[in-house]
N, C-alpha and C positions, 0 to 999 in steps of 0.2 A: 733668239729668233723672235721676230714679231709675227703674230698670226700664223703659226705653223699649221700645216694640214695633217701632219703625222708626227707623233712623239713616240720614241722607243725608250722604254725603261727596262734595264737589265738588272734585276734583283736590287732595286734601289734601297730597300729597307733591311737588307740582310745583316748589316753591321751595327744596327741601331739597337738600343735597349728597348724594353717592352713599352715604356711610357712614350718615348720619342717615336717609336714605331706606329703607335696608334695616332699620335698627333700628325705625323707625316702622311699617314694613310688618309686621314680626313682632308689634309691640304691637297693631296693628289686628286681626291674625289671632287673637291671644290674646283680645282683647275680644269678637270675634265668637263665639268658642267659649264664653266665660264667660257672656255676656249672653244667648246663644241668641235674639238679635233679628234681624229682617230688616235687612240693610244694603244700601243702594243706593250704589254707588261709581262715580263718573264719572271716567274717566281717558282720556288719549290714549296712555298708555304700556302697551303690551300685556303687558310683563313683570309689571306690577302686577295687571292683570286675570287673567293666567294663574296667578299665585301666590296671589291672595286669593279668587277667585270660585268659587262652586259652579256658577253658570251665568253666561254672558256673553251680552250683546246687542251685536252688532257693527252700528254705524250708519255709513252713508255718505251724506253730504249730507241728513241727516234721515230717511233710509229704513232700515228694518231689513233687513240683509243675511242674518243668520243668528243663531239663538239656540241655545245648547248648552253643554255642559260644556267646560272648557278643552281637554281632549284630543279631544273630538268635533270642535271647530273646527280643531284642529291636524291631526288625521288625516283628516278628511272635510269640507274646506271646500266650500261649495256654488258658489262662484264665484271668479274671479281676485282680486277685491278682498280677500275673507277670506283666501285662500291667501297673498297677499302681505303682509297686515297681521299675521297671527299667525305667530310664529316668528322667532327671531334666530339666525343670519342668516335673511333671508326666503327663501321658496321660489324656486327657479330656474325661469324660464319659457323654454321652448325652442320655436321654431316646429316644428309637426308635420312640415312638409316636410323639415326638416333631419335628421329621423330616419326618413325614408321613409314617413311617414304623411300623405299628401296630404288625407285626409278629416278630419283632426284639426287644428284651428287652433293650439292651444297644448298643450304637455306641461308639467306642473308636477312638479318633483322636489325634495324637501327635501335640503339640503346633506349631511346625514348618511346619505343613501341613495345616495350616489355614491362610487365608489372610483376612485382613480388606478391605471391599469394600463399596462403597456408595449405590449400587443397585445390585439386582440379587444375593443375598446371600441365604444360606440355613437357617440361623438364624438371628434374629434381637436382638440387645442389646444396652447397654449403657456402655461406658468406665468407669470403677469403680476405676482403679488404673493403674499406669504406672511405671515400674521399668527400669531405664536406667542403664545398666550394662556395658557400654562401647562398646564392640563388638556386643552385643545383646541388644534388648529391649523386655521386657515381658509386654504385654498389657492384663489386666484382664477385661473381658467384662461380665457384669451382664445380664443374660437372664432370663426371667420370669420363676419361678418354678424350677430353677437349681442352682447348685454351679457355681461360676464364671468360664468362659471359658478362658484359658490362650492361648494367641497368641504370638508366638515367632517370632520376626522380626530380621533378621540379619542386624546389623548396627543401626544407629540412626534413630528414627522416632519421629515426633512431633504430638502428639494426645492430644486433649483437654479432660480434665476430664468431665464426665457427657455428652459427645457428643454421639449422636446416631450413630450407625454403624451397618453394616451387616457383617456376617461371611461367607466366602466361603471355602469349603474344597477342597483340591487337588484331582484330579481324582484318584480313586482306593486307596486312603489313609485311608479311614474309615474301621475299623474292626468291625465285628458284633459279639455280645455275646448273648447267650440265658439266660433264667431265672435262670439257675444254675450257671451262670457266666462263662460258657465254650465258647470257640470260635466256631462260626458257620462256 
């Protein structure tokens, strides 16, 4: 088509290898800018949605959970589903009772909003796994009675496996969710 008003992409990158996926994603972004046409892009990969979209519609079992810009969804998810779907690594979910908040069902904290400290942290745990990714390091910390907490450190960090550590959350970075999974 020449000069289309609307383009529909239905998982166009799902069968591509990682390098070709990035290259094609850049080409789609270039086309979007050049054509100035509305593009509807269906994907199960949140990285594609975050990097290509002006606005994202997050669906769960056929129901719209939230509509917004990529950063609105990342910073202000309306429920646990959106909070867990948007972001890599995903948001950490901590029972409110573990943090002394009995009236809050779940606290959500992004991995980059947690710091490893020796003392005065909100949670204590043990280093279970370390992923050195080059520019980032993901540290998985096992805390009693919960799934491992992921801490994203920018740059390289050397942490010993099975070492005891404490976790401190950045001021105003913890999101509260009620029993229904909705943001409080």
